[in-house]
N, CA and C of each residue as an Amber inpcrd file, in Angstrom:
protein
   624
   1.0330000  -1.4060000   0.0160000   0.0660000  -0.0660000  -0.2740000
   0.6820000   1.2880000   0.1230000   0.3960000   2.2000000  -0.7440000
   1.5110000   3.1500000  -1.2550000   1.6320000   4.2610000   0.1590000
   0.6390000   4.1500000   0.6490000   0.6840000   5.1960000   2.4420000
   1.5220000   4.1820000   3.7870000   2.1010000   2.6210000   2.8790000
   2.4050000   2.2900000   3.9380000   3.7550000   2.1600000   3.8320000
   4.2390000   2.6780000   2.4890000   5.7470000   2.9080000   2.3040000
   6.8710000   3.7660000   3.1450000   6.4440000   4.1030000   4.0950000
   7.2930000   4.6330000   5.0870000   7.5420000   3.6350000   6.1240000
   7.1400000   2.6180000   6.5760000   7.9920000   2.1150000   7.1830000
   8.3830000   0.6250000   7.0860000   8.4940000   0.8790000   5.5090000
   9.1300000  -0.2380000   5.1350000  10.6890000   0.1820000   5.2290000
  11.3460000  -0.7140000   5.8110000  13.6240000  -0.3960000   5.9220000
  13.6090000  -0.1420000   5.0260000  15.0830000   0.8190000   5.1400000
  15.9420000   0.7530000   3.8260000  16.1110000  -0.0280000   2.8940000
  16.5560000  -0.1610000   1.9550000  17.3360000  -0.8080000   0.6370000
  16.8310000  -2.2180000   0.2000000  15.4690000  -2.1820000   1.0780000
  14.7100000  -3.3710000   0.3810000  14.4190000  -3.1340000  -0.9500000
  13.9570000  -4.1270000  -1.4770000  13.2830000  -4.2510000  -2.7070000
  12.0800000  -4.3480000  -2.7830000  10.9780000  -3.2700000  -3.4850000
  10.2730000  -2.7450000  -3.6000000   9.5980000  -2.8350000  -5.3010000
   8.9020000  -3.7890000  -5.1790000   8.1550000  -4.5160000  -6.5960000
   7.4100000  -4.3040000  -6.9070000   6.6330000  -3.5030000  -7.8830000
   5.4550000  -2.6580000  -8.1290000   4.9040000  -2.8530000  -9.7590000
   3.8750000  -3.1330000 -10.6150000   3.9510000  -2.5050000 -12.0650000
   4.2680000  -1.3050000 -12.1550000   4.7550000  -1.4030000 -13.5670000
   5.3770000   0.3060000 -14.3580000   4.2660000   1.2280000 -14.3270000
   2.8220000   1.1110000 -14.1720000   1.9250000   1.5960000 -14.1970000
   2.1970000   2.1930000 -12.7750000   2.1680000   1.6440000 -11.8340000
   2.2350000   1.9400000 -10.3310000   3.1350000   2.8490000 -10.2110000
   4.0580000   2.5430000 -10.5140000   5.3870000   3.2510000 -10.7350000
   5.4570000   4.4320000 -11.3740000   4.7070000   5.0100000 -12.2210000
   4.2030000   5.9960000 -12.5910000   3.6080000   6.4810000 -11.7720000
   2.1040000   6.1750000 -11.1640000   1.5860000   6.5690000 -10.3270000
   2.0210000   7.0250000  -9.2430000   3.3190000   6.8850000  -8.3660000
   4.4230000   7.3920000  -7.6230000   4.6700000   8.4610000  -7.8680000
   5.3100000   8.0550000  -9.0200000   6.3010000   9.6280000  -9.1740000
   5.3810000  10.6630000  -9.3140000   4.0620000  10.6420000 -10.3940000
   3.4550000  11.5550000 -10.5050000   3.0430000  12.2520000  -8.9390000
   2.4800000  11.3730000  -8.2060000   1.9250000  11.7290000  -6.9150000
   3.0780000  12.6630000  -5.9880000   4.4810000  12.1740000  -5.8930000
   5.8930000  12.8680000  -5.3850000   5.8380000  13.9350000  -6.3000000
   5.6050000  14.1760000  -7.4410000   5.9830000  15.3340000  -8.1460000
   4.6880000  16.1400000  -7.9530000   3.4550000  16.1060000  -7.5070000
   2.1000000  16.9730000  -7.3470000   2.5780000  17.3160000  -5.9420000
   3.3110000  16.3650000  -4.6230000   3.4640000  16.8780000  -3.1270000
   1.9100000  16.4230000  -2.1200000   2.1070000  17.2740000  -1.4760000
   0.8320000  16.7430000  -0.5270000   0.7860000  15.6780000  -0.0310000
  -0.2490000  15.4780000   0.3210000  -0.5350000  14.2990000   1.6850000
  -0.2120000  12.7560000   1.0910000  -0.8160000  13.2460000  -0.0880000
  -1.1820000  11.5040000  -1.4470000   0.8280000  11.4880000  -1.4130000
   1.7240000  11.9420000  -1.3360000   3.0220000  11.6330000  -1.7970000
   3.8190000  10.9180000  -1.0780000   4.1410000   9.7860000  -1.9220000
   5.1330000   8.7220000  -1.5720000   6.2930000   9.2730000  -0.7590000
   6.8460000   8.2050000  -0.2750000   8.2280000   8.3160000   0.2400000
   9.3580000   8.6510000  -0.8400000  10.0370000   9.7430000  -0.7190000
  10.7970000   9.7520000  -1.9520000  11.8470000   8.4200000  -2.4760000
  12.1320000   8.1660000  -1.1080000  13.2550000   7.0360000  -1.0000000
  12.2460000   5.4990000  -0.7900000  11.3040000   5.4310000  -1.2670000
  10.6370000   4.6610000  -1.2420000   9.8620000   3.9830000  -2.6070000
  10.1590000   4.3920000  -3.1120000   9.8180000   3.7920000  -4.7570000
  10.1070000   3.1760000  -5.0350000   9.2320000   2.4320000  -6.0090000
   9.4650000   0.6410000  -6.3950000  10.3790000   0.8470000  -7.2680000
  11.5380000  -0.4870000  -7.1020000  12.7600000  -0.3700000  -7.9420000
  12.9940000  -1.8470000  -8.4190000  12.1680000  -2.3110000  -8.6080000
  11.9450000  -3.1720000  -9.7610000  10.3780000  -3.2060000 -10.1720000
  10.3510000  -3.0260000 -10.9780000   9.0810000  -3.1010000 -12.0270000
   8.5410000  -4.2080000 -13.2140000   7.1850000  -4.4040000 -12.6360000
   6.5500000  -5.5570000 -13.3720000   6.1230000  -5.0070000 -14.3320000
   6.1950000  -5.8600000 -15.9130000   5.5560000  -4.5540000 -17.5440000
   4.7070000  -5.8020000 -17.6560000   4.6800000  -6.7870000 -18.1040000
   3.8440000  -7.5940000 -18.1900000   2.5200000  -8.2820000 -17.1260000
   1.9960000  -8.5880000 -18.3560000   0.7850000  -9.3890000 -17.9530000
   0.4480000 -10.6560000 -16.6900000   2.1590000 -10.9080000 -16.4180000
   2.1770000 -12.1880000 -15.7790000   3.8320000 -12.6560000 -15.0360000
   4.0360000 -12.6610000 -14.6020000   6.1550000 -12.7120000 -13.6990000
   5.7130000 -13.5280000 -12.7980000   6.7090000 -14.9020000 -12.2780000
   6.6810000 -15.7410000 -11.2740000   7.9480000 -15.6890000 -10.9490000
   8.2660000 -15.4770000  -9.6500000   9.3690000 -15.2940000  -9.2100000
   9.1010000 -16.1210000  -7.8220000  10.5360000 -16.6520000  -7.0990000
  10.3710000 -17.1250000  -6.3060000  11.2830000 -16.1900000  -5.2010000
  11.0610000 -16.2420000  -3.6990000  11.1790000 -15.5570000  -2.9570000
  11.6680000 -16.4110000  -1.4680000  13.0490000 -16.4430000  -1.0110000
  12.7520000 -17.1950000   0.2310000  12.1170000 -18.5730000   0.2660000
  12.3940000 -19.0850000  -0.5780000  12.0050000 -20.1540000  -1.4270000
  10.2610000 -20.1150000  -1.7650000   9.6300000 -19.2480000  -1.5420000
   7.8600000 -18.7520000  -1.9600000   8.0630000 -18.5070000  -3.0620000
   7.3060000 -19.2260000  -3.9180000   6.6500000 -19.1070000  -5.4290000
   5.7540000 -18.0080000  -5.4080000   5.7440000 -17.2980000  -5.8450000
   4.9540000 -15.9980000  -6.6960000   4.4210000 -15.9070000  -7.8430000
   3.1860000 -15.8240000  -8.1040000   2.9190000 -15.1200000  -9.3330000
   1.6860000 -13.8510000  -9.5680000   2.2800000 -12.8250000 -10.5100000
   2.3420000 -11.6620000  -9.7610000   1.8220000 -11.3050000 -11.2630000
   0.2510000 -10.8200000 -11.3390000  -0.7500000 -10.5800000 -12.3480000
  -1.0750000  -9.2540000 -12.5520000  -0.9980000  -8.9010000 -14.1540000
  -1.1220000  -7.1660000 -13.8910000  -3.1090000  -7.7250000 -15.4210000
  -4.3120000  -7.6420000 -14.6380000  -4.9100000  -8.0080000 -15.7820000
  -5.9140000  -7.3810000 -16.6070000  -5.3160000  -6.0880000 -15.7740000
  -6.1920000  -4.5720000 -16.8040000  -6.1940000  -3.7810000 -15.1230000
  -6.0630000  -2.7650000 -15.9480000  -6.4410000  -1.4130000 -15.3630000
  -7.4150000  -1.4300000 -14.3680000  -8.0630000  -1.3850000 -12.7240000
  -8.8240000  -1.6040000 -12.4470000  -8.9890000  -0.6830000 -10.8750000
  -8.4730000  -0.5690000  -9.4430000  -9.1760000   0.2770000  -8.5260000
  -7.7340000   1.0790000  -9.3670000  -6.7680000   1.5060000 -10.1490000
  -5.9380000   1.9660000 -10.4590000  -5.4920000   1.6440000 -11.9630000
  -4.3290000   2.2900000 -12.4720000  -3.7820000   1.5860000 -13.6050000
  -2.9100000   0.5040000 -13.8030000  -1.9390000   0.7250000 -12.1430000
  -1.1160000  -0.0100000 -11.6930000  -1.5570000  -1.4930000 -10.4280000
  -2.5570000  -1.6490000 -10.7950000  -2.4510000  -2.9720000 -10.0820000
  -2.0650000  -3.9220000 -10.3050000  -1.7310000  -4.9410000  -9.0590000
  -1.2410000  -6.1190000  -9.5450000  -1.6910000  -7.3680000  -8.3360000
  -1.7550000  -8.2190000  -8.6100000  -2.5510000  -9.4110000  -7.9130000
  -0.9300000 -10.6820000  -7.4130000  -1.0930000 -10.6450000  -6.0030000
   0.2380000 -11.2900000  -5.8160000  -0.6020000 -12.9160000  -5.5380000
  -0.2480000 -13.6260000  -6.3130000  -0.9970000 -14.8190000  -5.7390000
   0.3890000 -16.2440000  -5.6240000   0.1090000 -16.9020000  -4.1800000
   0.4220000 -17.5150000  -3.7320000   0.5340000 -19.2850000  -4.2450000
   0.7070000 -20.1200000  -4.9050000  -0.3210000 -21.4210000  -5.0920000
  -0.0010000 -22.5650000  -4.8030000   1.0680000 -22.4170000  -3.8930000
   1.1770000 -23.2310000  -3.3400000   0.8690000 -23.3250000  -2.0320000
   0.5350000 -21.7970000  -1.3070000  -0.1900000 -21.6460000  -0.1590000
  -1.9000000 -21.4110000  -0.6490000  -2.2130000 -21.4520000  -2.1340000
  -3.5330000 -21.4970000  -2.0740000  -3.8520000 -19.6860000  -1.2030000
  -3.5170000 -18.8750000  -1.7350000  -3.3550000 -17.3600000  -0.6290000
  -3.4200000 -16.3760000  -1.9340000  -4.1310000 -15.4550000  -2.2590000
  -3.8110000 -13.9220000  -3.2830000  -4.2200000 -13.1150000  -1.9840000
  -3.2910000 -11.8710000  -2.8480000  -3.2700000 -10.6580000  -2.1540000
  -4.3770000  -9.6990000  -3.1860000  -5.1870000  -9.1060000  -3.1840000
  -5.2710000  -8.2810000  -3.5740000  -5.1470000  -6.9280000  -4.4410000
  -4.6500000  -6.6490000  -2.9140000  -5.0350000  -5.0790000  -2.7930000
  -5.8360000  -4.3740000  -2.8020000  -6.0010000  -2.9400000  -3.1830000
  -7.1870000  -2.5130000  -3.0660000  -8.5680000  -2.8750000  -3.8130000
  -8.5950000  -3.5320000  -5.1730000  -9.2570000  -4.0610000  -5.9820000
 -10.3870000  -4.5490000  -5.3460000 -10.3960000  -5.6490000  -4.4870000
 -11.2870000  -5.8290000  -3.9200000 -11.1760000  -5.6090000  -2.3630000
 -12.6420000  -4.3720000  -1.8550000 -12.2790000  -4.1000000  -0.7380000
 -13.6430000  -3.7450000  -0.1570000 -14.0790000  -5.5000000   0.6200000
 -15.5060000  -5.6210000   1.0170000 -15.5600000  -4.8330000   2.9680000
 -15.2770000  -2.9820000   3.0210000 -15.7200000  -2.7450000   3.7510000
 -16.8470000  -1.7700000   2.7490000 -16.6540000  -1.4480000   1.3900000
 -17.9590000  -0.8310000   0.8680000 -19.0640000  -1.5890000   0.2150000
 -20.3600000  -1.3690000   0.1690000 -20.8990000  -1.6890000   0.1210000
 -21.2590000  -3.0950000  -1.8370000 -22.4920000  -3.8780000  -1.6400000
 -21.7770000  -4.7590000  -2.9590000 -22.2740000  -4.1150000  -3.9820000
 -21.3800000  -4.3300000  -4.9950000 -21.6200000  -3.4250000  -6.3300000
 -21.1860000  -1.8410000  -6.4540000 -20.7770000  -1.7160000  -5.3430000
 -19.8640000  -0.5570000  -5.4090000 -17.8810000   0.1600000  -5.0160000
 -17.8430000  -1.0150000  -5.9600000 -15.6870000  -1.0810000  -5.5990000
 -15.1160000   0.3400000  -5.8260000 -14.3510000   0.4330000  -4.9550000
 -13.4790000   0.8950000  -4.9990000 -12.7500000   1.3950000  -6.2630000
 -12.6130000   3.1760000  -7.1320000 -12.3170000   3.4530000  -8.5080000
 -11.7450000   4.5660000  -8.2300000 -10.1720000   4.8140000  -8.9140000
  -9.6620000   5.7230000  -8.9350000  -9.4390000   6.1330000 -10.1920000
 -10.0130000   7.0240000 -10.4070000 -10.1020000   7.4320000 -12.0210000
  -9.0920000   8.7220000 -12.8730000  -8.4520000   9.3170000 -11.1140000
  -7.1740000  10.4250000 -11.2540000  -6.2540000   8.9900000 -11.4520000
  -6.2190000   8.2910000 -11.8110000  -4.9100000   7.6300000 -11.2450000
  -5.6960000   6.3540000 -12.9680000  -6.2210000   6.8030000 -13.2870000
  -6.6170000   5.4250000 -14.9600000  -7.6070000   4.8030000 -13.9820000
  -8.0210000   4.1020000 -13.6170000  -8.3870000   2.9930000 -12.6720000
  -9.8440000   3.0150000 -14.0420000 -10.6710000   1.5530000 -13.8680000
 -11.1490000   1.2000000 -15.2620000 -12.7140000   0.2570000 -14.3920000
 -13.4370000   0.9220000 -14.6850000 -15.1070000  -0.4090000 -13.9040000
 -14.5460000  -1.3760000 -14.5700000 -14.5480000  -1.6950000 -16.0360000
 -14.6960000  -2.5660000 -17.2970000 -13.6070000  -3.4490000 -16.6050000
 -12.0760000  -2.3950000 -16.5400000 -10.9490000  -3.5740000 -15.9600000
 -11.0390000  -3.7320000 -14.8390000 -11.5330000  -3.4390000 -13.8400000
 -12.2410000  -3.6880000 -12.0430000 -12.9550000  -4.7920000 -12.5650000
 -14.2260000  -5.4170000 -13.1840000 -14.7640000  -6.8180000 -13.9010000
 -14.0500000  -7.8060000 -14.2990000 -12.7590000  -7.1330000 -14.7250000
 -11.8100000  -8.2270000 -15.2930000 -11.1420000  -9.1270000 -14.2960000
 -10.8330000  -8.3300000 -13.4470000  -9.6450000  -8.1440000 -12.5820000
 -10.3800000  -9.2770000 -11.6540000 -11.5920000  -8.7760000 -11.3320000
 -12.3350000  -9.6840000 -10.1340000 -12.7730000 -11.2010000 -10.6700000
 -13.2100000 -11.0590000 -12.0260000 -13.2750000 -12.6940000 -12.2790000
 -12.4130000 -13.5860000 -12.4670000 -11.2510000 -12.7850000 -12.5770000
 -10.0010000 -13.6710000 -12.9520000  -9.0800000 -14.0930000 -10.9610000
  -9.8180000 -13.4020000 -10.6160000  -9.4180000 -13.1850000  -9.0270000
 -10.2540000 -14.5690000  -8.5710000 -11.3480000 -14.6430000  -8.8080000
 -12.1900000 -15.9020000  -8.7190000 -11.5980000 -17.1030000  -8.6490000
 -11.4340000 -16.8820000 -10.4670000 -10.7980000 -17.9930000 -10.7470000
  -9.5760000 -18.9280000 -10.5700000  -8.6230000 -18.4630000  -9.6780000
  -7.3650000 -18.9390000  -9.0450000  -7.6250000 -19.5330000  -7.8680000
  -6.8510000 -20.6300000  -7.7860000  -7.2990000 -21.5790000  -6.9510000
  -6.6870000 -21.0770000  -6.0530000  -7.5230000 -20.9460000  -5.0770000
  -7.2750000 -20.1270000  -3.6240000  -8.1280000 -20.3680000  -2.8600000
  -7.7490000 -20.6520000  -1.6540000  -8.7640000 -20.7600000  -0.3750000
  -8.5390000 -19.4100000   0.6280000  -8.1380000 -18.4780000   0.2620000
  -7.7480000 -17.2690000   1.2240000  -7.7120000 -16.0460000   0.1340000
  -7.9940000 -15.3570000   0.0080000  -8.2790000 -14.2200000  -0.3020000
  -8.1360000 -12.8570000  -0.0270000  -7.2830000 -12.1340000   0.2330000
  -6.5130000 -10.8120000   1.3000000  -6.5860000  -9.3950000   0.5750000
  -7.7250000  -8.8430000   1.0870000  -8.1690000  -7.7160000   0.2660000
  -7.2420000  -6.7750000   0.4680000  -7.5210000  -5.5470000   0.1100000
  -6.6720000  -4.5520000   0.7110000  -7.4400000  -3.9280000   1.7860000
  -8.5470000  -4.0240000   2.2370000  -8.6110000  -3.0850000   3.2640000
 -10.3320000  -4.3580000   3.8870000 -10.8190000  -4.5860000   4.6260000
 -11.6620000  -5.2210000   5.5420000 -11.6500000  -7.0310000   5.2530000
 -12.2390000  -7.7200000   5.5740000 -12.3090000  -9.0270000   6.5710000
 -11.8110000 -10.3000000   5.2740000 -10.7870000 -11.2410000   5.3100000
 -11.0000000 -12.1240000   4.6620000 -11.5410000 -12.1070000   3.4280000
 -11.5340000 -12.5080000   2.4310000 -12.4950000 -13.2310000   1.5590000
 -12.6210000 -14.7330000   0.8600000 -13.7980000 -15.1560000   0.3720000
 -13.7110000 -16.4060000  -0.3060000 -13.6080000 -16.3350000  -1.9200000
 -13.9400000 -17.3070000  -2.4950000 -14.2010000 -17.6760000  -4.0430000
 -15.4540000 -16.4360000  -4.4070000 -16.3610000 -17.4570000  -3.3670000
 -17.6900000 -17.0710000  -3.8770000 -17.6220000 -15.4490000  -3.3120000
 -16.9830000 -15.2260000  -2.8080000 -17.1530000 -13.6490000  -2.1400000
 -16.9510000 -12.7610000  -3.1930000 -15.3040000 -12.6190000  -3.7540000
 -15.3860000 -12.1800000  -4.9780000 -16.4050000 -12.3620000  -6.1810000
 -16.9350000 -13.3720000  -6.2080000 -18.1600000 -13.9970000  -7.5180000
 -18.9370000 -13.6290000  -7.2420000 -19.2490000 -12.7530000  -6.5150000
 -21.0040000 -12.0860000  -5.6080000 -20.2790000 -10.8880000  -5.7880000
 -19.0380000  -9.9310000  -6.0130000 -18.7710000  -9.0490000  -5.7250000
 -18.7890000  -8.1460000  -7.4580000 -18.0850000  -9.3840000  -8.0750000
 -17.5960000  -9.4790000  -9.6510000 -19.6190000  -9.5290000 -10.3400000
 -20.1200000 -10.0980000 -10.1570000 -21.5460000 -10.8640000 -10.4140000
 -22.2780000  -8.8670000 -10.1710000 -22.6560000  -8.7330000  -9.1270000
 -22.7980000  -7.4200000  -8.9560000 -22.3330000  -6.6350000  -9.3010000
 -21.3390000  -5.8010000  -9.3710000 -20.7840000  -4.8920000 -10.5940000
 -21.0940000  -5.2130000 -11.9670000 -20.8300000  -6.3460000 -12.1720000
 -21.3580000  -6.3650000 -13.5450000 -22.6440000  -6.1420000 -14.7300000
 -23.2190000  -6.3190000 -13.3490000 -24.9700000  -6.1810000 -13.2860000
 -25.2220000  -4.5290000 -13.2250000 -24.9420000  -3.8380000 -12.4830000
 -25.0460000  -2.0320000 -12.4210000 -24.2620000  -2.1940000 -13.4410000
 -23.4840000  -2.1550000 -13.9130000 -22.7020000  -1.6910000 -14.6980000
 -23.2320000  -1.8510000 -16.4640000 -23.7160000  -2.6200000 -16.6790000
 -24.8570000  -2.9090000 -17.8840000 -26.2860000  -1.9760000 -17.6560000
 -26.5020000  -1.8530000 -16.1990000 -27.9560000  -1.2700000 -16.3260000
 -27.8090000   0.2970000 -16.4190000 -26.5450000   0.8020000 -15.6330000
 -26.0260000   2.1710000 -15.9880000 -26.0890000   2.1700000 -17.4960000
 -25.3330000   1.6190000 -18.2470000 -24.9400000   1.4620000 -19.4890000
 -26.2640000   2.0600000 -20.5760000 -27.5500000   1.1440000 -20.2570000
 -28.7110000   0.7330000 -20.2630000 -29.3360000   2.1390000 -20.2170000
 -29.2560000   2.8120000 -19.1490000 -30.3910000   4.2810000 -18.8210000
 -29.1120000   5.0130000 -19.8640000 -27.6980000   4.7650000 -19.8060000
 -27.5960000   6.0520000 -20.9320000 -27.5890000   6.2880000 -22.1220000
 -27.1150000   5.1100000 -22.3410000 -27.8150000   5.1220000 -23.9040000
 -29.2250000   5.5730000 -23.7360000 -30.5860000   5.0520000 -23.1400000
 -31.5680000   5.7520000 -23.3230000 -31.9360000   7.9340000 -22.6190000
 -30.3880000   8.4230000 -22.6570000 -29.6960000   9.4900000 -22.3350000
 -30.5080000  10.1550000 -20.9610000 -30.9400000   9.3920000 -20.0390000
 -30.5490000   9.7130000 -18.4380000 -29.4130000  10.5330000 -18.3100000
 -29.6560000  11.1070000 -17.3420000 -29.0510000  12.3900000 -16.4730000
 -28.1300000  11.1570000 -14.6370000 -26.8730000  11.6400000 -14.7790000
 -26.5800000  10.3440000 -13.4400000 -27.8250000  10.8940000 -12.6060000
 -28.1870000  12.1260000 -12.2970000 -29.0600000  11.8180000 -11.1340000
 -30.2590000  11.0790000 -11.4070000 -30.6380000  11.2730000 -13.0570000
 -31.5970000  10.2890000 -12.9270000 -31.1580000   8.9320000 -13.0060000
 -30.0630000   8.6470000 -13.1370000 -29.1210000   6.7470000 -13.1420000
 -29.5110000   6.3700000 -11.3990000 -28.9590000   7.4980000 -10.7910000
 -28.5330000   7.4980000  -9.4420000 -30.2180000   7.5530000  -8.3720000
 -31.1010000   7.7520000  -9.1510000 -32.5400000   7.6180000  -8.6270000
 -32.6340000   6.6570000  -8.7130000 -33.1510000   6.3930000 -10.1250000
 -33.6440000   4.5530000 -10.8550000 -32.3140000   3.2290000  -9.6980000
 -31.1410000   3.4430000  -9.9980000 -30.2410000   1.8510000  -9.6840000
 -29.6560000   3.1840000  -7.9240000 -30.4800000   2.7270000  -6.7540000
 -29.4330000   3.3090000  -6.0530000 -28.6700000   2.4810000  -5.2970000
 -27.8330000   2.9990000  -4.5890000 -26.8890000   2.4380000  -3.8020000
 -27.1780000   1.4630000  -2.2780000 -26.5160000   0.6090000  -2.1790000
 -26.7430000  -0.5850000  -0.9870000 -26.0850000   0.0950000  -0.4330000
 -26.5780000   0.1660000   1.4460000 -25.4810000   0.6740000   2.7050000
 -24.2170000   0.3260000   2.3050000 -23.4930000   1.7760000   2.5780000
 -22.3960000   1.0110000   3.0580000 -22.5710000   0.9840000   4.5370000
 -21.3310000  -0.0760000   4.9790000 -21.1740000  -0.2950000   6.4950000
 -20.8940000   0.6120000   6.8150000 -21.1060000   0.5000000   8.6480000
 -20.7840000   1.4250000   9.0770000 -19.9120000   2.3390000   9.2380000
 -18.6750000   1.1430000   9.5660000 -17.1240000   1.7540000   9.7320000
 -16.8510000   2.1440000   8.8760000 -17.0260000   2.2950000   7.3860000
 -16.7640000   2.6700000   6.2530000 -16.6110000   4.3780000   5.7970000
 -15.6660000   4.6750000   5.5850000 -15.8820000   5.7220000   4.4920000
 -17.6400000   6.4640000   3.6810000 -18.0960000   7.1810000   4.2470000
 -19.5200000   7.4010000   2.9030000 -19.1170000   7.6970000   2.3330000
 -20.0420000   7.2520000   0.2910000 -19.2970000   7.9400000  -0.5220000
 -19.0890000   9.4970000  -0.4520000 -18.2000000   9.7670000  -1.3810000
 -18.1310000  11.5860000  -1.1180000 -17.6430000  12.3610000  -0.6990000
 -17.2280000  11.3340000   0.6090000 -16.3670000  12.0840000   2.0430000
 -14.5120000  12.0200000   1.2280000 -14.4690000  12.9340000   1.5420000
 -12.7380000  13.1420000   1.1040000 -11.6120000  12.4160000   2.3070000
 -11.0900000  11.2860000   1.7780000 -10.4740000  10.3840000   2.6250000
  -8.5590000  10.7090000   2.6780000  -8.4040000  11.0340000   3.5250000
  -6.8110000  11.1020000   3.3990000  -5.9280000  11.9290000   1.7110000
  -7.0970000  12.9260000   1.4830000  -6.8860000  13.8970000   0.6620000
  -7.0870000  13.0980000  -0.6420000  -7.5780000  11.9950000  -0.8110000
  -7.6910000  11.5020000  -1.9960000  -9.3090000  11.2290000  -2.2880000
 -10.1900000  12.2190000  -2.1480000 -11.4360000  12.0920000  -2.3060000
 -12.1280000  11.6610000  -3.5300000 -11.2420000  12.0800000  -4.7120000
 -11.6720000  10.5230000  -6.0800000 -11.9020000   9.4650000  -6.0110000
 -11.5340000   8.9870000  -4.5570000 -11.6930000   7.1300000  -5.0400000
 -12.7700000   7.1900000  -3.6300000 -13.1100000   8.2380000  -3.0460000
 -14.9500000   7.7210000  -2.8030000 -16.0160000   7.7250000  -3.9660000
 -15.7990000   8.6010000  -4.7870000 -16.5220000   8.5360000  -5.6770000
 -17.4270000   7.1980000  -6.0010000 -18.2430000   7.4260000  -6.0620000
 -19.1390000   5.6350000  -5.9740000 -19.2200000   5.0310000  -7.4790000
 -19.5930000   3.9050000  -7.3460000 -19.4030000   3.5850000  -8.9710000
 -19.9390000   3.9990000  -9.5250000 -20.8560000   4.3390000  -9.4020000
 -22.0940000   5.1410000 -10.5420000 -21.6250000   5.7220000 -10.7710000
 -20.4980000   6.8500000 -10.1700000 -20.4730000   8.0470000 -10.7900000
 -19.0650000   7.8110000 -11.8450000 -18.4650000   6.6140000 -11.7060000
 -17.2580000   6.3160000 -12.2670000 -18.0640000   5.5500000 -13.2420000
 -18.5090000   4.8450000 -13.5710000 -19.2010000   4.1710000 -14.7050000
 -20.0880000   5.3730000 -15.6030000 -20.7620000   5.9810000 -14.8080000
 -21.1980000   7.4310000 -15.7140000 -20.0030000   8.0750000 -16.9230000
 -18.7440000   8.2980000 -16.3520000 -17.6940000   9.4760000 -16.4670000
 -17.4730000   8.1750000 -17.3270000 -17.2940000   7.6230000 -17.2210000
 -16.5460000   6.4670000 -18.4070000 -17.3970000   6.3380000 -19.7580000
 -18.9130000   6.0440000 -19.6980000 -19.5260000   5.8530000 -20.7310000
 -19.8630000   6.8130000 -21.6900000 -19.6360000   8.3940000 -21.3250000
 -20.3680000   9.6010000 -21.7120000 -19.1180000  10.1710000 -21.4820000
 -17.6790000   9.7000000 -21.6640000 -16.7020000  10.9140000 -21.8620000
 -16.9520000  10.8830000 -23.4640000 -16.4650000  11.8440000 -24.1680000
 -16.7530000  12.0970000 -25.4840000 -14.3360000  11.8410000 -25.6730000
């Protein structure tokens, strides 16, 4: 997690997708609360769709299926342990059908669906999200299904010429857990990340 980089010891290898490295470099140049520590930027970039490596005898598979939460998401899979870490692609503290997308970091709702479906197909017993409780394959499948169905409904209403306000009225958000940030609030200076899924889908579908 970018905001946790400050706690990493000096001199270690920090592996990230090349797009994540670009995002961090841009955030560092912009400054402010969202900037990563200058001495903790990724120093080993992953550029392909899949990279396999062994660290201290543990086999890792790193997947970049598509931009989702951001453009630089990596899914980390430990096949021998049947564990997968998703980062903020999966964030079960948010309402079902409302995954977190950062459009300012080139995240994608269509890409999020691709990622969620791919994560659910991995042979994993334990799915570790970026926030919230451990997940099962069934949990992730339910999130993918809800997001895909909601996106299709939004797309149909956009084709009918409905406004964002009309679409939000027609497809109300499910309740957000009481301990989670409410949509529209600014958290850690990253307010765009708290846009609802409907906001981001509508912006993608109506972009000129």
